[in-house]
C-alpha positions, 0 to 999 in steps of 0.5 A: 099834173096827171099820174100814169096808172099802170096795171100790175100783177096781184100783190103776191107776185109783186112781193116776190119780184121785190124780194128777188130784186133785194136778193140781187142787191139792186137798189130800187125806189118804190112808191105805192099809192092806193086809190080807194077800193081799186088797190092799184100800185104806182111804181116809179122807174129805177133810176140809173144812179140807183143801179150803178151806185151803192151806199158806202155802207153797202158792198157793190153788187156782184152777179151771181154767176161770177162766184160760181165760176171762181169756185169751179175754177178753184176746185179744178185747180186744187184737184190738179194740185192734189193729184200732182202732189199725190203722184210726187209723194208716191215717187218720193216715198219709193225713193226714200225706201231704197235710200233707207234700205241702203242706210240700214246696212251702213257700217256706221251704227248711228246711220243704221239706227236712223234707217230703222227708225225711218223704216218704222215711220214709213210703215205707219205713213206708207203701208202700201210700200210695206206690202210692196217691198215686204220681203226686203223690209223684213230682211232688213229688220231681221238683220237689224235684230241681230245687230252685233254692235248697237242695242239701239239698232236692235230696239228700233228693229223690234219697234218696226217689226211690231208695226209691220207684223200688225200690218201684214197680219203675219202673212208671208213671213216664211223663214223669217218667223224662225229667225225672229222667234229665236232672237226674241227669246234671248231678249225676254230677260234683257236688262232694258225695260223697253227691250223686254216689253217689245220682246213680249209684244213680239212673242205674243204676235208670233203666237197668233201668227204661227199657224200650222206650218210653224206650230211644232217649232213655236211650241218647243220655243215657248216651252223653253221660255216658260220660266221667263214667262212665269218670272216676268208676270211680276216684273218690276215694270208694270207695262212689262208685266202687263205685256207678259200676261197678254203673251202668256194667254196667247202662248197658253195653247202651246203650253197645254193649257187649253183646259185650265178653265175646267179646273175652277169648279169643285166637280172637276177638282173631285175628278180622279183624272185631275191628278193625272192631268196635273202631273204633266205640268211644270211645278212652277206653273202649278204654283202660278195657278194656285197663286192666281186662284186658277186651281 
């Protein structure tokens, strides 16, 4: 029985072909016969049974192009779905905003409260809608801030205002700045800890956003709230006290406290102009400076 010897490429190319076939999952019986120094190889042809059947432990081979096609089609499908969902989300958020705007002026206090809470959620989740309908939303919140019946509506309005003022950075407040400032002043001494906390936070935000237009007006308002600022520096609630300290620093330029750091050195204490500078400050304010070692 004669053996047919076939000349092949060098051993390196044969190994590459074999590794490629193993990667594709094609079963192949291999026989290697070495004849002395000739190093020739004899391969038997792959049987049709080995190509079509696979062992139970081994999964059937899949052409490499098929998963790529499936992956491409899945990506295209999900991109269409996500685009459609995004479009529907924008449309639905627009509809929800106008529904909340209608509920915010409802005679029922519970509905007004829930509407204010919904506006706060929308301010976090859909800031684009806030910028687009900024004036309408500010009008609703200021209206809720002056709610004559429900303290819950006032509380939710304050929470949402802190979010929106942070989003818009005080731009485009207009006359709403005056309305918010006047009402916030009345809430600094509220019995509810949460109301006081939000009032001080809002006052600190307004101090940062006053600008040249409302500078004189805000300075007058801060001077009128000076006693509340000093009292609540030692508020029974530590969170309120912290918020008050932060607001006090923000409002210090409006209390003529720009040079308070210069009072700390001994040279400035010996300065003859110091007594004249101190004469312009309120006695309680000076007491606060001494208690906190500012003087």
